C-alpha positions in Angstrom: 75.6 88.4 43.9 74.8 85.0 45.4 71.4 84.5 47.1 70.9 84.4 50.8 69.6 80.8 50.6 72.6 79.7 48.6 74.9 81.2 51.3 73.0 79.3 54.0 73.3 76.1 52.0 77.0 76.6 51.7 77.4 77.2 55.5 75.4 74.1 56.3 77.2 71.9 53.7 80.7 73.1 54.9 79.7 72.3 58.5 78.3 68.9 57.6 81.2 67.8 55.4 84.1 69.4 57.1 83.0 70.4 60.6 83.9 74.1 60.0 81.3 76.5 61.3 80.9 79.7 59.3 77.5 80.2 61.0 78.6 83.0 63.3 80.3 85.1 60.7 78.7 88.3 59.7 76.4 87.4 56.7 77.1 90.6 54.7 80.9 90.2 54.9 80.8 86.4 54.3 78.5 86.8 51.3 81.0 89.3 49.7 83.9 87.1 50.4 82.3 83.9 49.0 81.1 85.8 45.9 84.6 87.0 45.4 86.0 83.4 45.3 83.0 82.3 43.2 83.8 85.0 40.6 87.6 84.6 40.8 87.3 80.9 40.0 85.0 81.5 37.0 81.8 79.8 38.3 78.5 80.7 36.7 76.2 78.3 38.6 76.1 78.1 42.3 75.4 74.4 42.4 78.7 73.8 40.5 80.6 75.8 43.1 78.8 74.0 45.9 79.6 70.6 44.3 83.3 71.5 44.0 83.5 72.5 47.6 81.7 69.4 48.7 83.7 66.9 46.7 87.2 68.4 46.5 88.9 68.9 49.9 91.7 70.8 48.3 89.3 73.3 46.8 87.4 73.6 50.1 90.8 74.5 51.7 91.4 77.1 49.1 88.0 78.6 49.6 88.5 78.9 53.3 91.9 80.4 52.8 90.5 83.0 50.5 87.5 83.8 52.7 89.5 84.1 56.0 92.5 86.1 54.7 92.7 89.6 56.2 94.3 92.7 54.8 97.2 93.9 56.9 100.3 96.1 56.8 103.3 97.0 59.0 102.6 99.7 61.6 99.0 100.0 60.4 97.4 103.0 62.1 100.7 104.6 63.3 98.9 106.5 66.1 98.0 103.1 67.7 101.7 102.2 67.7 102.7 105.6 69.1 100.5 104.9 72.1 102.1 101.4 72.4 105.6 102.9 72.3 105.0 105.7 74.7 102.4 104.4 77.1 102.0 100.6 77.0 105.5 99.1 76.5 107.0 101.0 79.5 104.3 99.4 81.7 104.9 95.9 80.2 108.6 96.4 80.7 108.2 96.2 84.5 107.3 92.5 84.1 110.1 89.8 84.4 108.7 88.2 81.2 106.2 89.4 78.6 103.8 87.1 76.8 101.9 88.6 73.9 99.2 87.1 71.6 98.5 88.3 68.1 95.1 86.6 67.3 94.2 86.6 63.6 97.8 87.6 62.7 97.3 87.0 59.0 100.6 87.2 57.1 102.5 88.6 60.1 103.2 92.2 59.3 101.8 93.4 62.6 103.7 90.7 64.5 107.0 91.9 63.0 105.9 95.5 63.8 105.5 94.6 67.5 108.8 92.7 67.6 110.6 95.8 66.2 109.0 98.0 68.9 109.9 95.5 71.6 113.5 95.5 70.4 113.7 99.3 70.4 112.2 99.4 73.9 114.9 96.9 75.1 112.3 94.3 75.8 112.5 91.7 73.0 115.0 89.5 74.9 112.4 88.8 77.6 109.3 88.6 75.3 107.5 85.9 73.4 104.9 86.6 70.8 102.3 83.9 70.1 100.8 84.6 66.6 97.8 82.6 65.6 95.4 82.5 62.6 92.8 80.1 61.3 94.4 80.2 57.9 97.4 77.8 57.5 98.5 79.4 54.2 99.0 82.9 55.7 100.8 81.4 58.7 103.4 79.9 56.4 104.0 83.3 54.9 104.3 84.9 58.3 106.8 82.3 59.6 109.2 83.1 56.7 109.2 86.9 57.5 109.5 87.6 53.7 107.5 90.6 52.3 107.5 92.4 49.0 110.3 94.9 48.8 108.0 97.4 47.0 106.0 97.7 50.3 109.0 98.8 52.3 108.7 102.5 51.4 105.2 102.6 52.7 106.0 100.6 55.8 109.1 102.8 56.5 106.8 105.8 56.5 104.3 104.1 58.8 107.3 103.2 61.1 108.4 106.9 61.2 104.8 108.1 61.8 104.7 105.6 64.7 107.7 107.3 66.3 110.4 105.1 64.9 113.9 106.8 64.9 116.1 104.1 63.3 116.8 103.4 59.7 114.0 100.9 58.9 116.1 99.0 56.5 118.3 97.7 59.3 115.6 95.3 60.2 115.6 93.4 56.9 117.8 92.2 54.0 116.7 93.2 50.5 117.2 90.7 47.7 115.5 90.1 44.3 112.4 92.1 45.1 111.8 90.8 48.6 112.6 91.9 52.1 113.6 89.2 54.5 113.3 90.3 58.1 116.0 89.5 60.6 116.0 86.2 62.5 116.5 88.0 65.7 112.9 89.1 65.4 111.4 85.8 64.3 113.1 83.9 67.0 110.8 85.5 69.5 107.6 84.4 67.6 105.6 81.2 67.9 103.1 80.6 65.1 100.2 78.3 65.4 96.8 77.6 63.9 94.0 78.6 66.1 90.2 79.0 65.4 88.6 81.9 67.4 85.2 80.4 66.6 85.8 77.0 68.3 89.2 76.8 70.1 89.8 77.7 73.8 92.4 79.7 75.7 95.9 78.2 75.7 98.0 80.5 78.0 97.9 83.7 80.1 99.0 86.8 78.3 100.1 90.3 79.2 98.8 91.8 76.0 96.4 90.5 73.3 96.1 92.1 69.9 93.2 91.2 67.6 92.8 94.1 65.2 90.1 94.1 62.5 89.1 90.5 62.9 85.9 90.8 65.0 84.2 93.0 62.4 83.7 89.8 60.3 81.8 88.1 63.2 78.2 88.5 64.3 77.4 89.9 67.7 77.2 86.6 69.5 80.5 85.4 68.2 82.1 88.8 69.0 81.0 88.3 72.7 82.3 84.8 72.8 85.7 85.8 71.4 86.0 88.8 73.8 85.3 86.5 76.7 88.0 84.1 75.4 90.4 87.1 75.4 89.3 88.0 78.9 90.0 84.5 80.2 93.4 84.6 78.5 94.5 88.0 79.8 96.3 88.6 83.1 95.0 91.3 85.4 96.6 94.6 84.4 97.1 93.2 80.9 96.1 95.0 77.8 93.7 94.2 75.0 94.0 95.9 71.6 91.3 95.8 69.0 90.7 97.5 65.6 89.4 101.0 65.1 85.7 99.8 64.6 85.7 97.2 67.3 84.7 97.5 71.0 84.3 95.4 74.2 81.5 97.7 75.4 78.7 95.1 74.9 80.6 92.0 75.8 82.3 92.7 79.2 80.7 93.9 82.5 81.4 97.6 83.1 84.3 98.4 85.4 86.3 95.4 84.5 88.4 97.2 81.9 89.5 100.8 81.4 90.0 102.2 77.9 93.4 103.6 77.3 93.7 107.0 75.6 91.7 107.4 72.5 92.9 104.2 70.8 91.0 100.9 71.0 93.3 99.7 73.9 91.8 98.5 77.2 93.5 97.6 80.4 92.1 94.8 82.6 91.8 96.3 86.0 90.1 93.4 87.9 
């Protein structure tokens, strides 16, 4: 494992050379991810790795892509999507137009999951999903709506566990080992690069989803990001986080009400 002082040197060098601030990322998580890239690319001396990052912008970009990629899947945590289907979407459906923000959307599986649920609720036609991530490479994957066909069996099961009644294969076309999801879904998505560490609010939303991203940030950055979401969320809008994440220490009590047992909060004032 790399040393703490080596990690701090990397953080400082990246900030000095490229202006990208890893300083507010959880050190334990960041160290694991940096070490993974370090091993993956066959480095044995940290100064060689540091020199490569410093002098090769393409390699720096690859390192950031590797460090910031998040694992995701369609209809992850089906109980969460069950609550969305039964409790949240009917409330959002009363609005004339619905704006949703998937922050840290990674390769887009959860964005497509939401689009499918909106379609089944009869709301997709009046919805727009903004999907953002810091990682440009995963955004390109998400835009295409192409996922490995071998994953569809698992995703289909997740979909059914989340209350889905349709034949899941109606939402994609299978060809040569890939599943290409229907354009009807992707037409309601806007993908854009956005850095939760440094970028500001860019719209007002009725629902914000940022699941399993905050766990990689330290406490101060978590508070900052939660406050960014608060600024971006309409009153009576919904905020959804991952299973190990909370707004408890970031927002004044009484401003949000937690919904059911899932990590969904409604902004009440």
